[in-house]
Backbone atoms as SQL, in Angstrom:
CREATE TABLE atoms (id INTEGER PRIMARY KEY, chain TEXT, resi INTEGER, resn TEXT, atom TEXT, x REAL, y REAL, z REAL);
INSERT INTO atoms VALUES
  (1, 'A', 1, 'MET', 'N', 8.851, 40.242, 24.225),
  (2, 'A', 1, 'MET', 'CA', 9.007, 38.672, 23.955),
  (3, 'A', 1, 'MET', 'C', 7.890, 37.714, 24.077),
  (4, 'A', 2, 'GLY', 'N', 6.749, 38.601, 24.487),
  (5, 'A', 2, 'GLY', 'CA', 5.483, 37.544, 24.180),
  (6, 'A', 2, 'GLY', 'C', 4.795, 37.293, 22.990),
  (7, 'A', 3, 'ARG', 'N', 5.199, 38.578, 22.478),
  (8, 'A', 3, 'ARG', 'CA', 4.614, 38.381, 20.792),
  (9, 'A', 3, 'ARG', 'C', 5.428, 37.556, 20.067),
  (10, 'A', 4, 'GLU', 'N', 6.490, 37.428, 20.383),
  (11, 'A', 4, 'GLU', 'CA', 7.873, 36.848, 19.376),
  (12, 'A', 4, 'GLU', 'C', 7.258, 35.205, 19.715),
  (13, 'A', 5, 'PHE', 'N', 7.075, 34.969, 21.123),
  (14, 'A', 5, 'PHE', 'CA', 6.747, 33.544, 21.510),
  (15, 'A', 5, 'PHE', 'C', 5.560, 33.211, 20.626),
  (16, 'A', 6, 'LYS', 'N', 4.379, 33.928, 20.752),
  (17, 'A', 6, 'LYS', 'CA', 3.179, 33.463, 19.991),
  (18, 'A', 6, 'LYS', 'C', 3.472, 33.265, 18.536),
  (19, 'A', 7, 'LYS', 'N', 4.115, 34.324, 18.100),
  (20, 'A', 7, 'LYS', 'CA', 4.158, 34.050, 16.276),
  (21, 'A', 7, 'LYS', 'C', 5.017, 32.979, 16.170),
  (22, 'A', 8, 'GLY', 'N', 6.188, 32.861, 16.939),
  (23, 'A', 8, 'GLY', 'CA', 6.970, 31.426, 16.829),
  (24, 'A', 8, 'GLY', 'C', 5.906, 30.026, 17.011),
  (25, 'A', 9, 'ARG', 'N', 5.058, 30.152, 17.844),
  (26, 'A', 9, 'ARG', 'CA', 4.159, 29.076, 18.441),
  (27, 'A', 9, 'ARG', 'C', 3.269, 28.939, 16.941),
  (28, 'A', 10, 'GLN', 'N', 2.692, 29.821, 16.643),
  (29, 'A', 10, 'GLN', 'CA', 1.959, 29.723, 15.360),
  (30, 'A', 10, 'GLN', 'C', 2.724, 29.203, 14.136),
  (31, 'A', 11, 'GLU', 'N', 3.796, 29.829, 13.947),
  (32, 'A', 11, 'GLU', 'CA', 4.590, 29.368, 12.565),
  (33, 'A', 11, 'GLU', 'C', 4.711, 27.882, 12.750),
  (34, 'A', 12, 'GLY', 'N', 5.368, 27.197, 13.935),
  (35, 'A', 12, 'GLY', 'CA', 5.371, 26.097, 14.414),
  (36, 'A', 12, 'GLY', 'C', 4.277, 24.993, 14.250),
  (37, 'A', 13, 'ARG', 'N', 3.262, 25.624, 14.421),
  (38, 'A', 13, 'ARG', 'CA', 1.750, 24.779, 14.141),
  (39, 'A', 13, 'ARG', 'C', 1.759, 24.404, 12.899),
  (40, 'A', 14, 'GLN', 'N', 1.747, 25.925, 12.125),
  (41, 'A', 14, 'GLN', 'CA', 1.366, 25.973, 10.772),
  (42, 'A', 14, 'GLN', 'C', 2.277, 24.767, 10.037),
  (43, 'A', 15, 'GLU', 'N', 3.554, 25.080, 10.376),
  (44, 'A', 15, 'GLU', 'CA', 4.473, 24.290, 9.709),
  (45, 'A', 15, 'GLU', 'C', 4.451, 22.623, 10.133),
  (46, 'A', 16, 'GLY', 'N', 3.755, 22.333, 11.171),
  (47, 'A', 16, 'GLY', 'CA', 3.613, 20.980, 11.598),
  (48, 'A', 16, 'GLY', 'C', 2.358, 20.589, 10.834),
  (49, 'A', 17, 'ARG', 'N', 1.015, 21.396, 10.731),
  (50, 'A', 17, 'ARG', 'CA', -0.052, 20.835, 9.997),
  (51, 'A', 17, 'ARG', 'C', 0.405, 20.647, 8.587),
  (52, 'A', 18, 'GLN', 'N', 1.370, 21.678, 7.760),
  (53, 'A', 18, 'GLN', 'CA', 1.832, 21.203, 6.486),
  (54, 'A', 18, 'GLN', 'C', 2.610, 19.917, 6.396),
  (55, 'A', 19, 'GLU', 'N', 3.449, 19.650, 7.336),
  (56, 'A', 19, 'GLU', 'CA', 4.242, 18.500, 7.320),
  (57, 'A', 19, 'GLU', 'C', 3.161, 17.436, 7.384),
  (58, 'A', 20, 'GLY', 'N', 2.153, 17.518, 8.377),
  (59, 'A', 20, 'GLY', 'CA', 1.311, 16.299, 8.620),
  (60, 'A', 20, 'GLY', 'C', 0.484, 15.830, 7.266),
  (61, 'A', 21, 'ARG', 'N', -0.044, 17.090, 6.581),
  (62, 'A', 21, 'ARG', 'CA', -0.902, 16.986, 5.443),
  (63, 'A', 21, 'ARG', 'C', -0.015, 15.963, 4.547),
  (64, 'A', 22, 'GLN', 'N', 1.278, 16.499, 4.078),
  (65, 'A', 22, 'GLN', 'CA', 2.033, 16.076, 3.421),
  (66, 'A', 22, 'GLN', 'C', 2.389, 14.332, 3.469),
  (67, 'A', 23, 'GLU', 'N', 2.548, 14.186, 4.882),
  (68, 'A', 23, 'GLU', 'CA', 3.104, 12.734, 5.307),
  (69, 'A', 23, 'GLU', 'C', 1.596, 11.935, 4.852),
  (70, 'A', 24, 'GLY', 'N', 0.469, 12.587, 5.334),
  (71, 'A', 24, 'GLY', 'CA', -0.974, 11.888, 4.932),
  (72, 'A', 24, 'GLY', 'C', -0.838, 11.517, 3.677),
  (73, 'A', 25, 'ARG', 'N', -0.837, 12.591, 2.765),
  (74, 'A', 25, 'ARG', 'CA', -0.889, 12.394, 1.349),
  (75, 'A', 25, 'ARG', 'C', 0.261, 11.254, 0.877),
  (76, 'A', 26, 'GLN', 'N', 1.479, 11.116, 1.160),
  (77, 'A', 26, 'GLN', 'CA', 2.062, 10.322, 0.677),
  (78, 'A', 26, 'GLN', 'C', 1.661, 8.788, 1.508),
  (79, 'A', 27, 'GLU', 'N', 1.172, 8.736, 2.521),
  (80, 'A', 27, 'GLU', 'CA', 0.694, 7.423, 3.051),
  (81, 'A', 27, 'GLU', 'C', -0.471, 7.040, 2.033),
  (82, 'A', 28, 'GLY', 'N', -1.302, 7.857, 1.791),
  (83, 'A', 28, 'GLY', 'CA', -2.461, 7.547, 0.954),
  (84, 'A', 28, 'GLY', 'C', -2.262, 7.097, -0.412),
  (85, 'A', 29, 'ARG', 'N', -0.992, 7.891, -0.905),
  (86, 'A', 29, 'ARG', 'CA', -0.563, 7.280, -2.440),
  (87, 'A', 29, 'ARG', 'C', -0.011, 5.939, -1.960),
  (88, 'A', 30, 'GLN', 'N', 0.710, 5.610, -0.942),
  (89, 'A', 30, 'GLN', 'CA', 1.528, 4.303, -0.979),
  (90, 'A', 30, 'GLN', 'C', 0.415, 3.268, -0.848),
  (91, 'A', 31, 'GLU', 'N', -0.746, 3.504, 0.062),
  (92, 'A', 31, 'GLU', 'CA', -1.586, 2.516, 0.194),
  (93, 'A', 31, 'GLU', 'C', -2.438, 1.965, -0.950),
  (94, 'A', 32, 'GLY', 'N', -2.910, 3.232, -1.784),
  (95, 'A', 32, 'GLY', 'CA', -3.710, 3.302, -2.928),
  (96, 'A', 32, 'GLY', 'C', -2.938, 2.383, -3.860),
  (97, 'A', 33, 'ARG', 'N', -1.489, 2.574, -3.889),
  (98, 'A', 33, 'ARG', 'CA', -0.655, 1.676, -4.934),
  (99, 'A', 33, 'ARG', 'C', -0.506, 0.288, -4.707),
  (100, 'A', 34, 'GLN', 'N', -0.588, 0.017, -3.141),
  (101, 'A', 34, 'GLN', 'CA', -0.525, -1.224, -2.780),
  (102, 'A', 34, 'GLN', 'C', -1.794, -1.939, -3.255),
  (103, 'A', 35, 'GLU', 'N', -2.866, -1.407, -2.777),
  (104, 'A', 35, 'GLU', 'CA', -4.178, -2.029, -3.165),
  (105, 'A', 35, 'GLU', 'C', -4.295, -2.290, -4.484),
  (106, 'A', 36, 'GLY', 'N', -3.816, -1.297, -5.478),
  (107, 'A', 36, 'GLY', 'CA', -3.762, -1.580, -7.017),
  (108, 'A', 36, 'GLY', 'C', -3.114, -2.705, -7.307),
  (109, 'A', 37, 'ARG', 'N', -1.944, -2.905, -6.812),
  (110, 'A', 37, 'ARG', 'CA', -1.257, -3.797, -7.068),
  (111, 'A', 37, 'ARG', 'C', -1.880, -5.359, -6.750),
  (112, 'A', 38, 'GLN', 'N', -2.432, -5.180, -5.432),
  (113, 'A', 38, 'GLN', 'CA', -3.095, -6.589, -5.137),
  (114, 'A', 38, 'GLN', 'C', -4.277, -6.850, -5.719),
  (115, 'A', 39, 'GLU', 'N', -4.997, -5.915, -6.155),
  (116, 'A', 39, 'GLU', 'CA', -6.093, -6.406, -7.035),
  (117, 'A', 39, 'GLU', 'C', -5.754, -6.401, -8.494),
  (118, 'A', 40, 'GLY', 'N', -4.856, -5.987, -9.024),
  (119, 'A', 40, 'GLY', 'CA', -4.377, -6.518, -10.257),
  (120, 'A', 40, 'GLY', 'C', -3.720, -7.891, -10.168),
  (121, 'A', 41, 'GLU', 'N', -3.008, -8.166, -9.396),
  (122, 'A', 41, 'GLU', 'CA', -2.723, -9.600, -9.187),
  (123, 'A', 41, 'GLU', 'C', -3.705, -10.584, -8.817),
  (124, 'A', 42, 'ARG', 'N', -4.799, -10.140, -8.535),
  (125, 'A', 42, 'ARG', 'CA', -6.032, -11.172, -8.091),
  (126, 'A', 42, 'ARG', 'C', -6.868, -11.330, -9.317),
  (127, 'A', 43, 'GLU', 'N', -6.801, -10.007, -10.189),
  (128, 'A', 43, 'GLU', 'CA', -7.630, -10.403, -11.364),
  (129, 'A', 43, 'GLU', 'C', -6.662, -10.890, -12.373),
  (130, 'A', 44, 'GLY', 'N', -5.437, -10.876, -12.394),
  (131, 'A', 44, 'GLY', 'CA', -4.656, -11.529, -13.143),
  (132, 'A', 44, 'GLY', 'C', -4.671, -13.317, -12.850),
  (133, 'A', 45, 'GLU', 'N', -4.672, -13.605, -11.532),
  (134, 'A', 45, 'GLU', 'CA', -5.086, -14.856, -11.149),
  (135, 'A', 45, 'GLU', 'C', -6.458, -15.295, -11.656),
  (136, 'A', 46, 'LEU', 'N', -7.376, -14.664, -11.501),
  (137, 'A', 46, 'LEU', 'CA', -8.538, -15.025, -12.122),
  (138, 'A', 46, 'LEU', 'C', -8.567, -15.157, -13.517),
  (139, 'A', 47, 'LYS', 'N', -8.313, -14.501, -14.155),
  (140, 'A', 47, 'LYS', 'CA', -8.264, -14.615, -15.547),
  (141, 'A', 47, 'LYS', 'C', -7.686, -15.868, -16.157),
  (142, 'A', 48, 'VAL', 'N', -6.424, -16.034, -15.436),
  (143, 'A', 48, 'VAL', 'CA', -5.977, -17.136, -16.027),
  (144, 'A', 48, 'VAL', 'C', -6.531, -18.638, -15.527),
  (145, 'A', 49, 'LEU', 'N', -6.798, -18.482, -14.248),
  (146, 'A', 49, 'LEU', 'CA', -7.918, -19.843, -13.841),
  (147, 'A', 49, 'LEU', 'C', -8.974, -19.985, -14.705),
  (148, 'A', 50, 'ARG', 'N', -9.715, -18.686, -15.144),
  (149, 'A', 50, 'ARG', 'CA', -10.996, -18.771, -16.108),
  (150, 'A', 50, 'ARG', 'C', -10.394, -19.470, -17.177),
  (151, 'A', 51, 'ARG', 'N', -9.432, -19.163, -17.715),
  (152, 'A', 51, 'ARG', 'CA', -8.863, -19.889, -19.210),
  (153, 'A', 51, 'ARG', 'C', -8.604, -21.205, -18.956),
  (154, 'A', 52, 'LEU', 'N', -7.929, -21.588, -18.067),
  (155, 'A', 52, 'LEU', 'CA', -7.507, -22.878, -17.759),
  (156, 'A', 52, 'LEU', 'C', -8.901, -24.151, -17.352),
  (157, 'A', 53, 'ILE', 'N', -10.034, -23.371, -16.446),
  (158, 'A', 53, 'ILE', 'CA', -11.070, -24.123, -16.539),
  (159, 'A', 53, 'ILE', 'C', -11.774, -24.167, -17.737),
  (160, 'A', 54, 'GLU', 'N', -11.893, -23.054, -18.524),
  (161, 'A', 54, 'GLU', 'CA', -12.555, -23.221, -19.962),
  (162, 'A', 54, 'GLU', 'C', -12.042, -24.215, -20.652),
  (163, 'A', 55, 'LYS', 'N', -10.523, -24.256, -20.749),
  (164, 'A', 55, 'LYS', 'CA', -9.904, -25.226, -21.596),
  (165, 'A', 55, 'LYS', 'C', -10.017, -26.728, -21.147),
  (166, 'A', 56, 'ARG', 'N', -10.325, -26.723, -19.866),
  (167, 'A', 56, 'ARG', 'CA', -10.229, -28.269, -19.334),
  (168, 'A', 56, 'ARG', 'C', -11.996, -28.744, -19.538),
  (169, 'A', 57, 'PHE', 'N', -12.559, -27.726, -18.835),
  (170, 'A', 57, 'PHE', 'CA', -14.113, -28.267, -18.720),
  (171, 'A', 57, 'PHE', 'C', -15.056, -27.474, -19.616),
  (172, 'A', 58, 'GLY', 'N', -14.768, -26.512, -20.475),
  (173, 'A', 58, 'GLY', 'CA', -15.630, -25.905, -21.212),
  (174, 'A', 58, 'GLY', 'C', -16.014, -24.675, -20.484),
  (175, 'A', 59, 'SER', 'N', -17.185, -24.042, -21.084),
  (176, 'A', 59, 'SER', 'CA', -17.607, -22.467, -20.545),
  (177, 'A', 59, 'SER', 'C', -17.885, -22.828, -19.300),
  (178, 'A', 60, 'LEU', 'N', -17.781, -21.623, -18.446),
  (179, 'A', 60, 'LEU', 'CA', -18.145, -21.254, -17.176),
  (180, 'A', 60, 'LEU', 'C', -19.499, -20.997, -17.114),
  (181, 'A', 61, 'PRO', 'N', -20.553, -21.697, -16.093),
  (182, 'A', 61, 'PRO', 'CA', -21.592, -21.384, -15.837),
  (183, 'A', 61, 'PRO', 'C', -21.556, -20.472, -14.496),
  (184, 'A', 62, 'SER', 'N', -22.826, -19.580, -14.687),
  (185, 'A', 62, 'SER', 'CA', -22.861, -18.630, -13.703),
  (186, 'A', 62, 'SER', 'C', -22.325, -18.848, -12.079),
  (187, 'A', 63, 'TRP', 'N', -22.921, -20.093, -11.630),
  (188, 'A', 63, 'TRP', 'CA', -22.540, -20.656, -10.408),
  (189, 'A', 63, 'TRP', 'C', -21.212, -20.568, -10.060),
  (190, 'A', 64, 'ALA', 'N', -20.358, -21.273, -11.239),
  (191, 'A', 64, 'ALA', 'CA', -18.927, -20.993, -11.109),
  (192, 'A', 64, 'ALA', 'C', -18.181, -19.784, -10.959),
  (193, 'A', 65, 'GLU', 'N', -18.560, -18.847, -12.002),
  (194, 'A', 65, 'GLU', 'CA', -18.364, -17.301, -11.851),
  (195, 'A', 65, 'GLU', 'C', -18.538, -16.966, -10.709),
  (196, 'A', 66, 'GLU', 'N', -19.440, -17.077, -9.898),
  (197, 'A', 66, 'GLU', 'CA', -19.761, -16.384, -8.661),
  (198, 'A', 66, 'GLU', 'C', -18.840, -17.256, -7.351),
  (199, 'A', 67, 'ARG', 'N', -18.735, -18.230, -7.596),
  (200, 'A', 67, 'ARG', 'CA', -17.662, -18.834, -6.627),
  (201, 'A', 67, 'ARG', 'C', -16.353, -18.489, -6.687),
  (202, 'A', 68, 'LEU', 'N', -15.824, -18.293, -8.099),
  (203, 'A', 68, 'LEU', 'CA', -14.443, -17.823, -8.330),
  (204, 'A', 68, 'LEU', 'C', -14.411, -16.284, -7.836),
  (205, 'A', 69, 'ALA', 'N', -15.521, -15.349, -8.097),
  (206, 'A', 69, 'ALA', 'CA', -15.720, -14.006, -7.873),
  (207, 'A', 69, 'ALA', 'C', -15.104, -13.826, -6.389),
  (208, 'A', 70, 'SER', 'N', -15.758, -14.597, -5.444),
  (209, 'A', 70, 'SER', 'CA', -15.637, -14.729, -3.835),
  (210, 'A', 70, 'SER', 'C', -14.411, -15.040, -3.442),
  (211, 'A', 71, 'ARG', 'N', -13.394, -15.712, -4.309),
  (212, 'A', 71, 'ARG', 'CA', -12.083, -16.396, -3.847),
  (213, 'A', 71, 'ARG', 'C', -11.024, -15.328, -3.536),
  (214, 'A', 72, 'SER', 'N', -10.211, -15.496, -2.654),
  (215, 'A', 72, 'SER', 'CA', -9.057, -14.712, -2.447),
  (216, 'A', 72, 'SER', 'C', -7.782, -15.037, -3.628),
  (217, 'A', 73, 'THR', 'N', -6.922, -14.066, -3.518),
  (218, 'A', 73, 'THR', 'CA', -5.953, -14.534, -4.402),
  (219, 'A', 73, 'THR', 'C', -5.298, -15.854, -4.203),
  (220, 'A', 74, 'ALA', 'N', -4.713, -15.951, -3.050),
  (221, 'A', 74, 'ALA', 'CA', -4.347, -16.943, -2.466),
  (222, 'A', 74, 'ALA', 'C', -5.064, -18.431, -2.869),
  (223, 'A', 75, 'GLU', 'N', -6.463, -18.243, -2.688),
  (224, 'A', 75, 'GLU', 'CA', -7.256, -19.345, -2.818),
  (225, 'A', 75, 'GLU', 'C', -7.383, -19.488, -4.801),
  (226, 'A', 76, 'LEU', 'N', -7.198, -18.445, -5.346),
  (227, 'A', 76, 'LEU', 'CA', -7.181, -18.644, -6.694),
  (228, 'A', 76, 'LEU', 'C', -5.672, -19.449, -7.314),
  (229, 'A', 77, 'GLU', 'N', -4.927, -18.955, -6.665),
  (230, 'A', 77, 'GLU', 'CA', -3.540, -19.767, -6.934),
  (231, 'A', 77, 'GLU', 'C', -3.645, -21.079, -6.598),
  (232, 'A', 78, 'GLU', 'N', -4.092, -21.369, -5.608),
  (233, 'A', 78, 'GLU', 'CA', -4.618, -23.134, -5.214),
  (234, 'A', 78, 'GLU', 'C', -5.263, -23.612, -6.209),
  (235, 'A', 79, 'LEU', 'N', -6.330, -22.978, -6.571),
  (236, 'A', 79, 'LEU', 'CA', -7.045, -23.661, -7.658),
  (237, 'A', 79, 'LEU', 'C', -6.581, -23.844, -8.960),
  (238, 'A', 80, 'SER', 'N', -5.743, -22.839, -9.667),
  (239, 'A', 80, 'SER', 'CA', -4.976, -23.017, -10.315),
  (240, 'A', 80, 'SER', 'C', -3.740, -24.281, -10.514),
  (241, 'A', 81, 'VAL', 'N', -3.924, -24.552, -9.360),
  (242, 'A', 81, 'VAL', 'CA', -2.642, -25.846, -9.300),
  (243, 'A', 81, 'VAL', 'C', -3.736, -27.276, -9.434),
  (244, 'A', 82, 'ARG', 'N', -4.697, -27.135, -8.612),
  (245, 'A', 82, 'ARG', 'CA', -5.803, -28.105, -8.520),
  (246, 'A', 82, 'ARG', 'C', -6.604, -28.369, -9.693),
  (247, 'A', 83, 'VAL', 'N', -6.792, -27.341, -10.669),
  (248, 'A', 83, 'VAL', 'CA', -7.127, -27.382, -12.001),
  (249, 'A', 83, 'VAL', 'C', -6.704, -28.641, -12.883),
  (250, 'A', 84, 'LEU', 'N', -5.489, -28.939, -12.754),
  (251, 'A', 84, 'LEU', 'CA', -4.808, -30.042, -13.367),
  (252, 'A', 84, 'LEU', 'C', -5.128, -31.330, -13.062),
  (253, 'A', 85, 'ASP', 'N', -5.797, -31.582, -11.696),
  (254, 'A', 85, 'ASP', 'CA', -6.175, -32.945, -11.322),
  (255, 'A', 85, 'ASP', 'C', -7.402, -33.164, -11.073),
  (256, 'A', 86, 'ALA', 'N', -8.185, -31.955, -11.224),
  (257, 'A', 86, 'ALA', 'CA', -9.750, -32.033, -10.969),
  (258, 'A', 86, 'ALA', 'C', -10.320, -32.801, -12.152),
  (259, 'A', 87, 'LYS', 'N', -11.419, -33.727, -11.600),
  (260, 'A', 87, 'LYS', 'CA', -12.164, -34.622, -12.143),
  (261, 'A', 87, 'LYS', 'C', -13.171, -33.639, -13.155),
  (262, 'A', 88, 'SER', 'N', -13.627, -32.593, -12.440),
  (263, 'A', 88, 'SER', 'CA', -14.931, -32.011, -13.110),
  (264, 'A', 88, 'SER', 'C', -14.818, -30.420, -12.449),
  (265, 'A', 89, 'MET', 'N', -15.526, -29.542, -13.077),
  (266, 'A', 89, 'MET', 'CA', -15.491, -28.065, -12.501),
  (267, 'A', 89, 'MET', 'C', -16.069, -28.310, -11.234),
  (268, 'A', 90, 'GLU', 'N', -17.139, -29.089, -10.796),
  (269, 'A', 90, 'GLU', 'CA', -17.845, -29.229, -9.438),
  (270, 'A', 90, 'GLU', 'C', -17.068, -29.683, -8.376),
  (271, 'A', 91, 'ASP', 'N', -16.025, -30.759, -8.984),
  (272, 'A', 91, 'ASP', 'CA', -14.952, -31.198, -7.973),
  (273, 'A', 91, 'ASP', 'C', -13.876, -30.108, -7.605),
  (274, 'A', 92, 'LEU', 'N', -13.770, -29.252, -8.603),
  (275, 'A', 92, 'LEU', 'CA', -12.632, -28.075, -8.263),
  (276, 'A', 92, 'LEU', 'C', -13.063, -27.112, -7.454),
  (277, 'A', 93, 'LEU', 'N', -14.547, -26.588, -7.494),
  (278, 'A', 93, 'LEU', 'CA', -14.963, -25.576, -7.063),
  (279, 'A', 93, 'LEU', 'C', -15.977, -25.860, -5.847),
  (280, 'A', 94, 'THR', 'N', -15.768, -26.827, -5.283),
  (281, 'A', 94, 'THR', 'CA', -16.560, -27.175, -4.084),
  (282, 'A', 94, 'THR', 'C', -15.635, -27.501, -2.976);
């Protein structure tokens, strides 16, 4: 009876490890997809905002590129609305 118990316990541990690994992989994939979507959304916002700024004020100087690069997705969305009323690129990005 002792051997069967040990064997069952070992099998249970092994099965638990396998399930844990599988769950870990699934969570990792989900997190990776979410991060990818967020980064894609941010890049899309940034691309549109650059076009709007260039259309309204001309080419972007390096200081403006740096400021845009440091902004979050929500901040980029807000700037996309503000660009319509901004008097200058400096006004928009300061």
